[in-house]
C-alpha positions in Angstrom: -4.7 11.6 46.4 -3.8 9.5 43.3 -7.1 7.6 43.5 -9.1 10.9 43.6 -7.2 12.2 40.6 -7.9 9.0 38.7 -11.5 9.2 39.5 -11.7 12.8 38.2 -10.0 11.7 34.9 -12.5 8.8 34.6 -15.5 11.0 35.3 -14.3 13.4 32.7 -14.0 10.8 30.0 -17.3 9.2 31.0 -19.1 12.5 30.8 -17.6 13.0 27.3 -18.9 9.7 25.8 -20.1 11.5 22.7 -16.5 12.3 22.0 -15.3 8.8 22.5 -15.1 8.2 18.8 -12.5 11.0 18.5 -10.3 9.3 21.1 -10.6 6.0 19.1 -9.5 7.9 16.0 -6.4 9.3 17.8 -5.7 5.8 19.1 -5.8 4.3 15.5 -3.5 7.1 14.3 -0.7 6.3 16.8 -1.4 2.5 17.0 1.4 1.5 14.5 4.0 3.6 16.3 2.9 3.0 19.9 0.8 -0.1 20.4 0.6 0.5 24.1 -0.8 4.0 23.9 -3.2 2.9 21.2 -4.3 -0.1 23.2 -4.9 1.9 26.4 -6.9 4.5 24.6 -9.0 2.1 22.6 -9.5 0.0 25.7 -10.6 3.0 27.7 -13.1 4.0 25.0 -14.5 0.5 25.0 -14.9 0.6 28.7 -16.8 3.9 28.6 -19.0 2.6 25.8 -19.9 -0.5 27.8 -20.8 1.6 30.9 -23.0 4.0 28.9 -24.5 1.6 26.4 -24.7 -1.7 28.2 -28.3 -2.3 27.6 -28.0 -1.6 23.8 -25.0 -3.8 23.6 -26.6 -6.7 25.5 -29.7 -6.7 23.2 -27.8 -7.4 20.0 -28.0 -11.1 18.9 -24.5 -11.0 17.4 -23.1 -10.2 20.9 -25.1 -13.1 22.3 -23.2 -15.3 19.9 -19.8 -14.0 21.0 -20.9 -14.3 24.6 -21.7 -18.0 24.0 -18.4 -18.4 22.1 -16.5 -16.9 25.1 -18.1 -19.4 27.5 -17.1 -22.3 25.1 -13.5 -21.0 24.9 -13.3 -20.8 28.7 -14.6 -24.4 29.0 -12.1 -25.7 26.5 -9.3 -24.0 28.4 -10.4 -25.9 31.4 -9.9 -29.2 29.6 -6.5 -28.2 28.1 -3.3 -30.2 28.9 -1.5 -27.0 29.6 -4.2 -24.9 31.3 -2.0 -21.9 32.0 -1.1 -21.5 28.4 -4.7 -22.0 27.3 -6.1 -19.4 29.7 -3.3 -17.0 28.6 -4.4 -17.7 25.0 -7.8 -16.4 25.8 -6.4 -12.9 25.9 -6.0 -13.0 22.1 -9.7 -13.4 21.8 -12.0 -12.4 24.7 -10.9 -8.8 25.1 -11.4 -8.3 21.4 -14.9 -9.6 21.6 -15.6 -6.9 24.1 -13.8 -4.3 21.9 -16.0 -5.4 19.0 -19.2 -5.2 21.0 -18.4 -1.7 22.2 -17.3 -0.3 18.9 -20.2 -1.9 16.9 -22.4 0.4 19.1 -20.1 3.4 18.8 -19.7 3.2 15.1 -23.1 3.9 13.4 -22.6 6.0 10.2 -20.8 5.8 6.9 -19.0 9.1 7.8 -17.3 7.3 10.7 -16.2 4.5 8.4 -14.7 7.1 6.1 -13.0 8.8 9.0 -11.5 5.6 10.3 -10.2 4.7 6.8 -8.5 8.1 6.4 -6.9 7.8 9.8 -5.6 4.3 9.0 -4.1 5.4 5.7 -2.4 8.5 7.3 -1.0 6.3 10.1 0.4 3.8 7.6 2.7 6.2 5.8 5.5 6.4 8.4 5.4 2.7 8.9 5.7 2.0 5.2 8.5 4.5 4.8 10.4 2.9 7.7 10.0 -0.4 6.0 11.4 0.8 2.7 14.3 2.4 4.6 14.9 -0.8 6.4 15.3 -2.8 3.2 17.0 -0.3 0.9 18.9 2.0 3.2 19.8 -0.5 5.9 17.9 1.4 8.6 18.1 -0.3 12.0 16.9 0.9 15.4 16.2 -0.4 18.9 14.8 2.2 21.2 12.5 2.2 24.2 11.1 5.4 25.6 9.2 5.3 28.9 9.6 1.6 29.1 7.3 0.3 26.3 5.3 3.4 25.6 7.4 3.9 22.5 9.3 0.7 21.8 10.7 0.5 18.2 12.8 -2.4 16.9 13.9 -2.1 13.2 16.0 -5.0 12.0 18.4 -4.1 9.2 17.4 -6.0 6.0 14.0 -7.0 7.4 12.7 -10.1 9.1 13.2 -12.6 7.6 16.2 -11.1 5.9 15.4 -9.5 2.6 11.7 -9.0 3.4 10.3 -5.8 4.8 8.8 -6.0 8.3 9.1 -2.4 9.5 7.9 -2.1 13.1 6.1 -5.4 12.9 7.6 -8.6 14.1 7.4 -10.5 10.8 7.1 -9.6 7.1 3.9 -11.7 6.8 2.2 -9.7 9.6 3.2 -6.4 8.0 1.9 -7.7 4.7 -1.5 -8.4 6.2 -1.6 -4.9 7.7 -0.6 -3.3 4.4 -3.1 -5.3 2.4 -6.0 -4.0 4.6 -4.7 -0.4 4.5 -4.2 -0.6 0.7 -7.8 -1.8 0.2 -9.3 1.0 2.4 -7.0 3.6 0.8 -7.9 2.5 -2.7 -11.5 2.8 -1.8 -11.0 6.4 -0.6 -9.1 7.2 -3.8 -11.8 5.8 -6.0 -14.5 7.6 -4.0 -12.8 10.9 -4.6 -12.2 10.0 -8.3 -15.9 9.2 -8.8 -17.1 12.3 -7.1 -14.7 14.5 -9.0 -13.3 16.0 -5.8 -10.3 17.9 -7.1 -8.1 15.5 -9.1 -5.2 17.8 -8.2 -6.3 18.5 -4.6 -4.1 17.7 -1.7 -6.3 14.8 -0.4 -6.4 13.1 -3.8 -2.7 13.5 -4.3 -2.0 12.2 -0.8 -4.2 9.1 -1.4 -2.4 8.5 -4.7 1.1 8.6 -3.0 -0.2 6.5 -0.1 -1.6 3.8 -2.4 1.6 3.6 -4.4 3.8 3.6 -1.3 1.8 0.9 0.5 1.7 -1.2 -2.7 5.4 -1.0 -3.2 6.0 -1.9 0.5 3.6 -4.8 0.1 5.5 -6.1 -2.9 8.8 -6.1 -0.9 7.3 -8.0 2.1 7.7 -10.8 -0.4 4.4 -12.3 0.9 2.6 -14.4 -1.7 -0.6 -14.0 0.4 -0.3 -10.2 0.4 0.3 -10.1 -3.4 -2.7 -12.3 -4.1 -5.0 -10.3 -1.9 -3.9 -7.0 -3.4 -4.5 -8.3 -6.9 -7.9 -9.7 -6.0 -8.8 -6.4 -4.4 -7.9 -4.5 -7.5 -10.0 -6.9 -9.6 -12.9 -6.5 -7.2 -12.8 -2.7 -7.4 -12.4 -2.9 -11.2 -15.5 -5.2 -11.5 -17.4 -2.9 -9.1 -16.6 0.1 -11.2 -17.3 -1.7 -14.4 -13.8 -1.2 -15.8 -13.6 -4.3 -18.0 -10.5 -3.3 -19.8 -8.6 -3.0 -16.5 -10.0 -6.4 -15.4 -8.6 -7.9 -18.6 -5.2 -6.2 -18.2 -4.8 -7.4 -14.6 -5.9 -10.9 -15.5 -3.4 -11.0 -18.4 -0.5 -9.9 -16.1 -1.5 -12.4 -13.4 -1.8 -15.2 -15.9 1.7 -14.4 -17.3 3.2 -14.6 -13.8 1.4 -17.9 -13.0 2.6 -19.4 -16.4 6.1 -18.3 -15.6 5.9 -20.0 -12.3 4.0 -23.2 -13.0 3.7 -23.9 -16.7 5.6 -26.7 -18.4 9.3 -25.8 -19.0 9.1 -24.5 -22.7 6.1 -22.3 -21.9 7.5 -21.2 -18.5 10.9 -20.2 -20.1 9.2 -18.0 -22.6 7.4 -16.0 -19.9 10.4 -15.9 -17.7 12.1 -13.7 -20.2 9.7 -11.0 -19.3 8.6 -11.7 -15.7 11.2 -10.9 -13.0 12.3 -14.0 -11.0 11.5 -12.1 -7.9 7.8 -12.9 -8.6 7.7 -16.3 -10.2 10.5 -17.9 -8.1 8.7 -16.8 -5.0 5.4 -18.3 -6.1 6.8 -21.8 -7.0 9.3 -21.8 -4.1 12.4 -21.9 -6.4 13.6 -19.0 -4.3 13.7 -21.3 -1.2 14.5 -24.7 -2.7 15.7 -26.4 0.4 12.8 -25.6 2.7 12.2 -28.5 5.2 8.9 -30.4 4.7 7.9 -29.5 8.3 7.8 -25.8 7.3 5.4 -26.3 4.4 1.9 -25.3 5.0 0.4 -28.6 3.7 2.3 -30.4 6.5 1.2 -28.0 9.1 -2.5 -28.2 8.0 -2.5 -32.0 8.0 -1.0 -32.1 11.5 -3.6 -29.5 12.8 -6.4 -31.5 11.2 -5.2 -34.7 12.8 -5.1 -32.9 16.2 -8.7 -31.7 15.7 -9.9 -35.2 14.9 -8.3 -36.6 18.1 -10.0 -34.1 20.4 -13.0 -32.9 18.4 -15.1 -31.3 21.2 -12.6 -29.4 23.3 -9.4 -29.4 21.4 -6.0 -29.5 22.9 -6.1 -26.0 24.4 -5.1 -22.6 23.1 -1.4 -22.1 22.4 -0.9 -25.9 22.4 -0.1 -26.4 18.7 3.5 -25.1 18.9 4.6 -27.6 21.6 2.8 -30.5 20.0 4.3 -29.7 16.6 7.8 -29.3 17.9 7.5 -32.7 19.7 6.4 -34.4 16.5 8.6 -32.5 13.9 11.5 -31.3 16.0 11.0 -27.8 14.5 9.7 -24.8 16.5 6.6 -23.3 14.9 4.2 -20.8 16.4 1.0 -21.7 14.6 -0.3 -23.8 11.7 -0.7 -20.9 9.2 -4.5 -21.3 9.2 -6.6 -19.6 11.9 -9.6 -21.8 11.4 -7.7 -25.1 11.5 -5.8 -23.7 14.6 -9.0 -23.0 16.4 -10.4 -26.5 15.5 -7.3 -28.2 16.8 -6.9 -26.0 19.9 -10.6 -25.3 20.9 -12.6 -28.1 19.2 -15.1 -28.1 16.4 -18.0 -26.5 18.2 -16.1 -23.4 19.1 -14.5 -23.2 15.7 -17.8 -23.6 13.8 -19.5 -21.0 16.0 -16.6 -18.6 15.4 -16.9 -19.1 11.6 -20.7 -18.8 11.8 -20.5 -15.4 13.5 -18.1 -14.2 10.9 -20.3 -15.4 8.1 -23.3 -13.7 9.8 -21.4 -10.4 9.7 -20.4 -10.8 6.1 -23.9 -11.9 4.9 -25.7 -9.1 6.6 -23.2 -6.6 5.3 -23.6 -7.8 1.7 -27.4 -7.8 2.1 -27.3 -4.2 3.2 -25.1 -3.2 0.3 -27.5 -4.8 -2.2 -30.4 -2.7 -0.8 -29.4 0.5 -2.6 -32.4 2.5 -1.5 -31.2 2.4 2.1 -27.6 3.6 1.2 -26.8 6.9 -0.5 -24.8 6.4 -3.7 -21.8 8.2 -2.3 -21.7 5.9 0.7 -21.8 2.6 -1.1 -18.2 2.5 -2.1 -16.8 3.0 1.4 -19.0 0.3 2.7 -17.9 -2.0 -0.1 -14.3 -1.2 0.8 -14.9 -2.4 4.4 -16.5 -5.6 3.2 -13.6 -6.2 0.9 -11.1 -5.6 3.7 -13.1 -8.1 5.8 -12.9 -10.7 3.0 -9.2 -10.0 2.7 -8.7 -10.6 6.4 -10.5 -14.0 6.1 -8.5 -15.0 3.1 -5.2 -14.1 4.8 -6.1 -16.1 7.8 -6.7 -19.2 5.7 -2.9 -19.3 4.9 -1.6 -17.5 8.0 -2.7 -16.4 11.5 -2.9 -12.6 12.3 -4.2 -13.2 15.9 -0.9 -12.8 17.6 -0.1 -9.2 16.6 -2.1 -6.9 18.9 -2.3 -4.0 16.4 -3.5 -6.2 13.5 -5.9 -8.1 15.7 -7.5 -4.9 17.0 -7.7 -3.4 13.5 -9.5 -6.5 12.3 -12.1 -6.4 15.0 -12.7 -2.7 14.5 -13.4 -3.3 10.8 -15.9 -6.0 11.8 -17.4 -3.6 14.4 -17.7 -0.9 11.7 -19.6 -3.2 9.4 -21.9 -4.4 12.2 -22.6 -1.0 13.6 -23.7 0.4 10.2 -25.8 -2.7 9.4 -27.5 -2.4 12.8 -28.5 1.1 12.1 -29.4 1.0 8.4 -30.9 -2.5 7.9 -34.7 -2.1 8.3 -35.5 -5.7 7.6 -33.4 -7.0 10.5 -34.5 -4.2 12.8 -38.1 -3.9 11.8 -37.5 -0.1 11.4 -35.0 2.4 10.1 -33.2 4.4 12.8 -33.3 8.1 12.2 -30.0 9.3 10.6 
């Protein structure tokens, strides 16, 4: 009886493939609050898309590359010292390759990119508000509804203490999420500004409030990486818009903060009269003066690089870094705070180089499409630029951290890549040899 009911549900969703994108949007909306429901929905949409569009998916060269990478990763897991941990580590990568392949077929238009950006910004608001309440109002909560369907853990004062984490496990992970959402939200705000769509309209006012709220929350994650990415994004938008005065103003502010943090003492003391210690002391680590050497990124990167050189072809196996580092440094650490060094150490140089090459392919083809203005309407260029900027932000963040281990952030990253790829595949006539009908 149960099997028959499940079959009916499956047939219903399969017959409604054209509405799959709507289910993905709903999943993205609830993802921050309920990762399980979001994951099940997005996974189901990916499965339906694979069933209906298998031939189209299998013909795309980028998917061949990820298929080859999947084989290499499975092979490296077979050579790992701890094979169980290595094969479990594959779940942070292989399912997301399938998710990417499905959604790069499902997402085909700039309108879909715009819809996804709106949904992500709307969904970020309760998470940002919870984070601010966590830090300033002492909010705390631990609740599970229907097992893990809705499982919320809010630690009073943040995690680490004094840094906003909201519903995420760590402030750095939350910062990466906020940075991506801030970029997409700012792109939507600029789009409405440029088109003159009701400066006092509800959508414009909402985007203004959302951008300010997410930026404030990002500041109080106390993540240097998040700060840098947000500032670089603002500069990129200002350059894109041709706002030279704003570029100069931001550059002056950033220079003042850097001088307060790193200039010789007489110069630094002058700027510290005007720059809050919250910023410059975090940048130069005066806020945490007794940090062990083993917790510094330079130490972690050097250790990961030495591991990669010892096993250059197959690495030590996924999820091996933590145990090896603890054995050497006597300090538990989950990852080396650099995704690309981590992959080199754990999966070998061939897999890491192929992974980087595929990411570069996506970025280069996206930039090439953006430069061909005659194939993109003027009103669509900014939203596509926003996605490329979010992609670059994700890459930059992963050079100083690893976002792979948070399911929500990992899925969001691959959906952004899928959106870029899907639009490129439809609108790039040079690569396709033709222009698909709109």
